[in-house]
N, C-alpha and C positions, 0 to 999 in steps of 0.2 A: 504494500500500500504506500510505503514511502516513495517508491518509484513513481506511482501515480501522482503524488503530490509534487514531486520534483518536475515531472513532465508538464503538469498543469501550470506550475509557477514559471517554468521556462517558456511555455507557450504565451503566457500573459506578458512576460518580459519582452519576448520577440515581437509581440503585437505592438507594444509601446515604443520599442526601438524603431520598428518600421514606420509607425505613425509619426515618430519624431522627425524622420526624414521628410515626411509629407508636410509637416508643419512649416518647415522653412520654405519648401517649394510652393506652398499654397497660401502663405501668409498674405501676399499681396491681394489675393482674390477676396479676402475678407477684411481688408483694411478700413473700409468705410464704417464710421461709427453707427451704432444702432441705438434706438431710443431705450431709455431705462425701463420702459414698460413692455419690453419684448415678451411675447407669449411663450409658453413652454414648447409649443410646436414650431419647428423651424420652417421657413418659407421654402419655395421651390428652388432657390439658389443654394440652399444648404444641403446637408446630408439627406438623401431620400431614404430615411430609415424607418423601420417598423418599431424601433425603440428610440425614445427621445430622452436624453440625459439632463433634463431639467433646466434648459437655458432660461435665464431671467429670474430664477427662483432663489430666494435667500436661504432655502432649506435644501437638503439632499432629497431630490424628487426625480423619479423616472416615470415615463409613460410608455405603455405597451399597446400597440394598435391591434385591431381585429385581424390583420394579416398574420401576426405572430400567433394569435390564438388558433387561427385556421390551420397552421402548420402542425398542430398537435393531432394525435389520433382522435377521430370523431367521438364526441361524448366526453372528452377529457375536461376536467375542471380548469377554469382559467387560471387557477393557482399554479398549475404546471407551467404556464407561459411566463408567470412572474418569477418562478424559481431561479431563472438565470440572472436576475438582477442582484447587485451586490448587497450583502447583509441578510439575504433571505435563505433560510433553511426549510425545506419542505419534504415531508415523507408521507407515503401512503402504501398500504399493502396490496393495492390493486394497480393495474396498468394505467388507469384513467385518473388517478388521484382524486376520485370522487367518493370512495367508500368512507363514510363519515366517521365511523368508530376509529378508523386507523389514521385519518387525515390529521396531520400536525404541521402547522406553519409557525416558525419563530423568526423574529427579526431583532438583531442586535441583542440577543440574549433574553428577550421578552417572549414568553409563550403566548399561544393563541388567545388565551383568556384575558390577556393584557394588551391586546391590539384592538384597533377600530376598523369597522367594515361598513360600507354603504353601497347602495345601488341607486343610481340616478339621484343621489342625495338622501335617499330613504335609509334609515339605520337598519342594519342586519344584526345588531347586537354583537356578541363576541364570537359567534359562529361555533360555539362548543357543541358537543354531541347532545348534551341534555340542556339545550338552550332554553332560557326562560324569557328572553326578550328579543328574539330574532330568529333567523334561519340561515342555513349554510348557502353560500353562493351557488353551489351545484343544484340546489332546489329553487333558488330565487329566479333563475333565468336559464334558458338553453344556451350552451356555449356558442352556437352559431349566431345568436342574437346579441352577443357582446360586441360593443363598438370599440372600447378601449379600457385599459386599467391603469390607474395612477397609484404609484407607491410613494409614500413619504416615510423614509426609514426612521426618522427621529420623532416626528409628531405631525399630525395632520394640521390643516389650516384651522383657524379659530372657528370657522363656520361648520366644521365637521360635526355631524350629529352622532356623537359617541360619548359614552361615559366610562369606557374601558381602555381608551387608547393612551396608556402610559408610554407605550413604545410606538411602533409605526402604525400607519393608517393605509388601508387599501380601499380605493374608491373605484367601483365598477360603473361603467356607463354603457347603456344599451344602444344599439344601432338605431339611427333615425329611419323612419319610413322614406322610401325613395320617391323621387319626383315623377318617375315613370312607372306605369303598370309593369309588373313582373311576377314570375313564379319561379321559385327555387325548389328543387327536389334533390335530396341526397340519400343515397343508399350505401350502407356500410356493412361488411361482414368480416369475420376473422376468427381468431383463436378462441377456444372454449365456447364454440357455438354462439359467438357474439353477433348480434345483428341490431342495427339502428336505422330507423327511418326518420328523416327530417323533411318537412315541407313548409314553405312560407309563401304567402301571397301578399304582394304590395299593391295597393289600389292606385298608386300614383296620385298626383295632385288633381283633385276634382274641382274644376273651376266653378261649376254650378253650385258648389257648396263652399265657396269662398277660399278655394285652394286647399281644402282639407285633404290630408293624406294619412294612410294608415296601413298597418299590416297585421296579419294573424299568422301564427306558426304553431306547429305541433311536432314534438320529438318523442319517439317511442324506442326505448332501448332495453335489451335483455341479453344477459350473458350468464353462462355457467361460472361458478367460482373456479379459479385455477387449481384449487385443491379442495377435497371434500365434496359434499353434495349440495344440491339445490342451486338457486339462481339469485342474481341481483337484477332488479328491474327498476325502471323509471319511465314515467310518462309526464311530459311537460307541455303546457299550453301557454303561449305568450301572445299578447295583443297590445298594440300601441297606436295612438292616433295623435296627430299634430295639426292644429288649426292656426294659420297666420291671423294676427289681429292688426290689420293694416301693415304699415312698414316698420312698426316699432315694437311689436309684441307677438307672443305666441301663447297658445293654450295647449298643453300636452297632457295626455292621460295614458296610463298603462295598467294592465291587469295580467298577472302571471299566476298560473295554477300548476301545482306539482303534486304528483303521487309517486312516492318512493317506497320501494319494498326491497330491503337489503338483507341478505343472509350473511351472518357473521362468520368470520374466521376465528379460530380458537386462539386466545391469548396464550403465549408460550413463555417459558423460562429457559435459561441456559441448560438447566438440568433436564428439562423435557426435550429440548433439541438434541441433547447428547443421547438420551435413552430412546427417543421415538423417531428422531429425524425431523427435518424442517417440513417435510411433506405431511406430517401428522395433522389431523384436524378433528372437528366434531364427528360424532358417529353417523349422523344422517347420511343415507336413509336406513341404516341398520338399527331398527327399533329394539331388536332382541338384545344387542349389546348394551344399549342404554338402560333397558329394564334390568339386565343382569347386574350391572354395576350398582344401580339403585337398590336392588334386592340385597346385595352384600352389605351395603352401607346401613340399611335399615333392619337387618336381621343378624346382629352380632352373635346371638345365642345359638345360631345354626352351626357354628364352627367350634370344635373342641380344642383346637390348638391355635395359638396366636391370638392377638386382640386388636381391636381397632382403636387407634389413637383418637380420643374424642375431640381433640383440638383441630385435627386435620382430616379425619376419616381415613388416614393412611394405615397401612398394615405394619404392626410391630410384633415383636416376640418371635415365636418359633412356628415351624410349619410352613406350608405353601401359601403364598399370598393369593387369595381367591380372586383378586381383581385381574390377575394375569390371564385368567381364562378368557378375558375380554380384551386382551391386548394392551392393558394399561397397568400402572402400579398404584394409582390413587384415583378417587372419584373426580378429581379436578383435572386429570390429564385430558379428559374428553367428555363433553356433554353431548346430548342428542343434537341440539341446535340452539342458535341464538339469532335474533333478527332485530332490525330497526325498521319501523313503519311510520311514515309521516305523510300527512296531507296538508298542503299549505295554499293559502290565497294571499297574494300581496298585490296591492293596488295603490295608485296615487294619481293626483291631478295637480299640475303645476302651471301657474300663470307667471309669465315673464313679460315685463313692460319697460319701456324707456321713455322718460319724459324729460327731454332736454338733457341736462347734466345728471339727472337722477335715473338710476336703474334699480329695479327691484324684482324679486321673485318670491312667490308664495306657494308652498306645497302642502297639501293635505293628503294624508296616507292612512292606510289601515292594513292589518295583518291578522289573519286567523290561522291557527295551527291545531291539529290534533295529531298526537303521536303516541306510540308505545315502543319501548325498548324491552325485549323479552329474552329469557333463556329458560331452558328446561332444567330445573334444579332437582337433584336427588335429595336435597336437604329438607324438602317439604313434601310429604306424601299426599296423595289425593284422598279425600274423605272416604272411608270405608275400606281402605287397603288392609288386607289381612283378615278380614271377616269372611265368614262362610258365604259362598255364593257371590261375592263381590268381584266385579271386573275392574276395580280401581287400581291405578298404577302406583308403584312405590316412588313416584316422582310427580311433579306438577310444573306448570308454567308460571314463572314469576315475571311480573311486568313492573316497569316504572312508566307511568302514564302522564302525558303532558297535554295541556289545553291552554292555548295562548289567544288572547283577544286584545290587541293593542291598537290605539289610534293616536295620531299626532299631527302637529302643524309646525312647519319650518318656514321662517321668513328671513330674507336677506335684502339689504339695500346698500348701494354705494352712490356717493355724490362727489363729482369732480369739481374742485374749486382751486384755481391757481395751479400750483404744483402738487396739490394734495388730492388723494383719493380716500375719502372718509367712508368707512364701512361699518355697518352695525347689523345685528341680527339676533334671532332667538330660535329656540326649539323647545316645544312642550310635547310631552307624551303621557298618556294614561294607559297602563298595561295591567290587565287582569290575567293572572296565571294560576291555574290549578295544577297540582301535582299529587300523584297517588302511587302507592305500592300495593299491588293486588296479586292474588294467586288464583289460577284456573286449573280445574281438575282434568286429568287425562285417564285413558283406559289402558288396561293391562295388555291385551292381545295385539292391539294395533293403535297407532295414534289417531285420535278423533278430531284433532285440530290442525290447521295449516298455520305454521309460524309466520307466513307472509300475509296473514289476514289479521284485521283488528279482532282481538279477543273480547268475548262478552260472557256474562253470567259468572262472575268470580265467586269462589266459595269463601274467600277471606280478603279483607282489606286491612293491611297492617297500619297504614296511615294515609291521611288525605288532608292536604293543607291548601288554603286559598291565600294567594298573595296579591297585593296591589302595589304597583310602583308608579309613582308620579315623578316625572323628570321635568325640570325647568332649567334651561341654560340661556345665557345671553352673552354677546360679545360686542366689543367696540375696538376699532383699529384705524390707523392712519398709514397710508402708503405715501411717502414723501419723496418725490423725484427732485432731489437737491440740484442735480445737474443732469445732462443727457446721459452721463455715464454712471452716476451714483444714485442709488435708490435705497431708502431705509423704510422699514415697516416696524411699527410697534403698536401693541394693543394688549387686551386682556380678555379673559373669559370668566364668567361667574357660573357656578353650578350648584343646584340643589336637587337632591334625590331623596324621596321618602319611601321607605320599604315597610309595608304593613303586612302582618300575617294573622290569620285566624284559623282555628282548628275545626275541621269537619269530622275527622276520625283520627285516633291515635293519642299520643301524649299531648296534653294541653299546651298550646304555644300561641300566645297572642301578644300583640304589641307593635311597636314601631321603632325602626332604626333609621337614622338620618345621616346622609353625607352632604356636607355643605362647605363651599369655599367661594368667597366673593372676589378673589383676585388671583387669577392664574395667568401670568404675563407671558407674552411671546414677543421677542425682539429679533430683527434680522436686518442684514445689510447685503447688498450685492453691488459690485463695482465692475463695470464692463470696459475693458481696454480696447484700443483701436485694432489690435492685432488678433482678435478672436479669443483672447484670454478673458476669463470672467472669474472674479474672486467672490466668495460668498461665506456667510457665517451667521450664526444665530443662537438664541437661547430660548428654551421653552420649559415652562413648568406645567405639569398636568396632574390630575387626580383621577383615580378609579373609584366609582361608587360601589357600595356594598351590593352583594348579589342576593336576589330574592328567590331562593330555591331551598328545597328540603334535602338536597343531596350535595350542596356545596355552599360555602359562605357561612355567615353567622347563624343561619337557621338549621344547618345540617345536624346539629346536636339534638334537635327536636326536644329541647329542654327549656322551660320558661326561665329558670334561673340563669341559664347561659345567655338567653336573649337579653335579659335585664343587665347582666354583667357587661356584655359586649356594647350595648347601647350607651352605657355610662363610662366605659373605660377605653374603648378603641377608637382610633382615628383611621380614616381610609388611607389606602396606599397612595403615594405620590412619587413623581419622578422629576428630576431636573436634568435637562439634556443640553449640552454644549456641542456644537458641531461647526466645522468650517472646512473650506476646501477650494479647489480651483477646477474650472472647466475650460475646455478648448473645443472649438468647432470651426470647421471650414467646409469646403465643397466635397471633401473626401473623408474627413475624419471628425469624430466627436469623442471626447473622453472626459472623465471626471476622476478626481482623487479627493478623498475626504477623510478627516479625522473626527472622532467623536469621544465624548466623555459623558457618562450617564450615572447619576446617583439615584438609586431606587430606595426610597425610605418607607418605613412602616410596612414592610413586607409581612403579609398575613398568611399564617399557616395554622394547622391544628396542633396544639401542644398544651400540656397541663401547666399553665403558668399562674393560675389564680391561687390565692391563699388556700391551703389545704382545708381550713375550717369550713369553707363554703361547700365542700363535698362535690365539686363540679367535675364532670368528665372532661376529656380532652376537648378544648374549645378553640375557636378561631382566635389567634393571639398574635400580637406584634412580635415577630421573631428576628427583628434587626433590619439591616440594610444590605444592599448589593451595590458594588462598584463595577461599572463596565467601561472599558475603553477599547478602541479598535481603529482599524484602517479599512477603507473601502476604495477599490480602484476598478474602473471599468472603461472600456473603449470599444468603438466599432470603426473599422477602416474599410472603405470601399476600394478594393484592389483594382477592379475594372468596373465597367458598367454592369457586368453580370455577377462578378465575384465579390464577396465581402467576408470579413472575419470579425468575430466578436470575442472578447475575453473579459473576465471579471475575477477579482481576487478579494477575499475578505479575511481579515484577521480580527477575531473577537476574543477578548479576555474578560469574562464575567466571573466574579468571585463574591462569595458571601463574606460580609464584613464581621459577622458576629456568630458566636455559638447560640444555639437555641436554648433558652432557659427553661428549666423544669420547675415543678412545684418544690417548695421548701429550699429554694436557692441552689438546687442541683442543676446540672447540665443535661438536658434531654438529648441533644445531638451536638456533636463537635463539628461544626460546619465552618468555623472561622478560617478564611484563607482557602477554602475548598472551591473547586469549579462548580458553577451553577449546572444543575441537572438539565439534560436534554440538549445542551448547547455545544455545537462543535466549535473548536477554535479556528479551524481553517476551512474555507470554502473556495473552490476553484471552479469556474464555469467557462467553457469555451464552445464556440460555434463557428462552423464554416458553412456558408450559404452560396448557392448558385441559382440565378434566375435570369433567363434571357427572354422572358415574356411568354415562352411556350414551355420548355422543359425547366423544371426547378428541383432543387434538392437541398437538404439541410442535414448536417451531422452535428449533433450536440453532445458534449461531454459534461458530466457533473461529478465533481469530487466532493465528498462530504467527510470531514474529519471525524475522529473518534468522539464518543459522547459517554457521559455518565448518566445513570438513572438512580444513583444512590447519593443522598445528601452528604454523607461522610466520605464519599469517594472510596468506599471500602467494598470491593466487589462491584459488579454492575457496570463494567467498562465494555462498551460496544465498539468494535473495530471500525475503522474507516472503510469507505467503499467508493468505487467509481462506476458510473452507469452511463452508457451511450445510447442515444436514440437516433433513428434515421428516418428521414422523410424524403420521398421521391415522388414527383408528380409531373403531369403534362396537361397543358391547356390547349385545346384545339382551337385554332383561329379561323376555321372555315367561315365564309361569309354567310352561308345558309346550309340548310339540311340538318341531318342528324348530328353532325359534329359541331354545329354552331353552338357556342357557349357550353361546350362539354369539357369537363375536367375529370381526370383520374388521379387519385392520390393514394400512395401506399405508405404505411407507417410500420416501423419495427421498433418496439420498445424493449429496453434492456438488450441491446443488440448483441453483446458478448455473453449473454446468459450469466451475468454475475450472480453469485450466491451470496446474499447479504441480508443483514437485518435492516429493515427500513424504519418502521415505526418503533420509537423508544418511548415508553411511558403510557402505553395503552391502558394498563392497569394502575397507573399512577406511579409516583416515585417511591422509593424505599429509603429507610434510614441507612441500612447497609445490607449487602447480600453476598456474604463470603461464600455461601454454598450454591449460589446461582439458582435459587428456587422461586424468586419473585416472578410472577406471571405477568409480565408487562412488555413483552416483545412481540413483534409481528414481522416475519420474513417478507422481503419484497417479492413482487411477482417475477416469474422467470421470463425469458424471451417470448414475446407475443407479436403477432403480425395482423394487420388490418388493411383492407382495401375499400376505398370510398369512391363512388362515382357521383359526380355533381353535375347537374344540368340546370341551366337557366333558360326560361322561355320568355 
């Protein structure tokens, strides 16, 4: 793996050496000064790139176009297109990066729960698997309808509708309806019986309706898992309309509906991989094995020798391990199945208007979600098991159930006066979220339920809580163009989030927790020289609001005393980000180099830090701070009109500043000076592209450094890996006939069939794991191939 890193670093160095020669040769071409308000997207005289490295921005920002998203295998999450940007670490156990349980994205050491995500300005929450305030981008919109993705590694703009973006922010933008009528039809097939159908109809501008233009699209995808049984399915409906309001405004509306049915892969440990191999998975469709394991677990008295360890269900003592008759050593080596089921509706209406020097926009939106995450558990029998004549199984289905209903309003306004652009805005949201833990009965002889269906008629509800979250934010800023070359922005955001909980079933838990901060400043500067060089720098302070859920955050203890304690004693997490760097761009090359320093304070985790007399369980507690510093370098060079090369290198050093305190003044975890979990120190990305208008190809390489999943860095060290992806396609340029507007694209993921651990932390981090038994790893998908035929009418 060290060789992979050296090759990647050498490739990046070669890229910048080559680019450096181009700088001198092309400096004259970009000598004319540009206005300080240069947009992030370069004009036609600059690099014709599908990645834009943030020209004119005082923050580290990059934009990825729909052309880059389209180069991925059909159905891939747009997060895979963003993976190549500096500072981004992305993992998933499937080839598409869309399997939500396994999907992990981190930026500059901040995990997914501490980032911000929006679609057309509408908040997507923190995109976690058990999301209480949003939904994943892979459910929010079909990848074919993505227009662009903007990444801010350090912090999003003050107007970003997010209460979790301590670190970076990803803003996704949908494609606009086209001016002309058109039909798009795509068909994809490939490995593991994957097939995807995508169709889109654009009305074009309808003059009789004032120039109204709209589109509707549908995507339907299904594939077998690359190991184990069953399938992963998704159906997506998108619609968008845009109405011009004279020459100064537009009225835009969208509605997106998603139905996702995902069969889970089994979480693994190093011990499991050693004993069972990386190809091991859940039992499905072998019901007899699942019943056999559950029977052993729930009938200890049947065995005269050996005993079951009550803490794990594992076999100890003497005699033959009865689990081995079913190919496993413990009941946790394999379950029958697990699944994630989600239905979502996301919609919004946006008014944009310009009145002289004043520009404003107003967006009203809504989101409804129903979801279940389930697994077949041998630790809870179905009612009646073991009684005479009963067909009840020695296992059941356990669910965590979600019900989201949120509505919000976002407003922004800017006013140009002299050399100043004054901006202000607000975001309010009211979110009702119900969450429950239930159990459903199964039958002995054969399964009576489909794990890819919503379950009904539970026999037990362990708990059910109702949450309400009210979010109010506002911001004010000034962008001051001091000269044509020098621009300064400064402003602040205020935030107030109220989290309320009430009990429907389970341990009583009622009350309110509040996150509030009236001054979160952001300051930036950008200086543009005449030779294409641009200097930038900035500072941002941010806060993450408490989470309203029964499975994470301050309410996860499901204990009234804990809620009271947290509301009186804890402050929300905050971050302070300093960053600065230099950009260069001309007709052939664009590049960026940045340094950053981040102080992450009030880090919250579960630990017993309250006074022992309170008798509290492990609760959400302030466990200290994290210091992060790093370097990001990226560049793209157009070798010829058809050939281009891209490279990026990131070095990130994120360390815990403190040990985790325990009750009675003891140390619960010795984390001071240890590397932050899940965070690779080194990331190298490289890409070689060719496109002559007809034939096109792309070869991408991604090196991900080693990672820890243990807080104390004791065991739990995952090796680095390098993965290559290949895209080859051809656009037919026939003037008419069958070949007119026809395109064929082939994709090969994991080209070299690398055997590696992709997702780290699927089961959460561990304190230490010297024996390698923590079930928190998911192997990456093997080499897979797909063919897509695209036709426009």
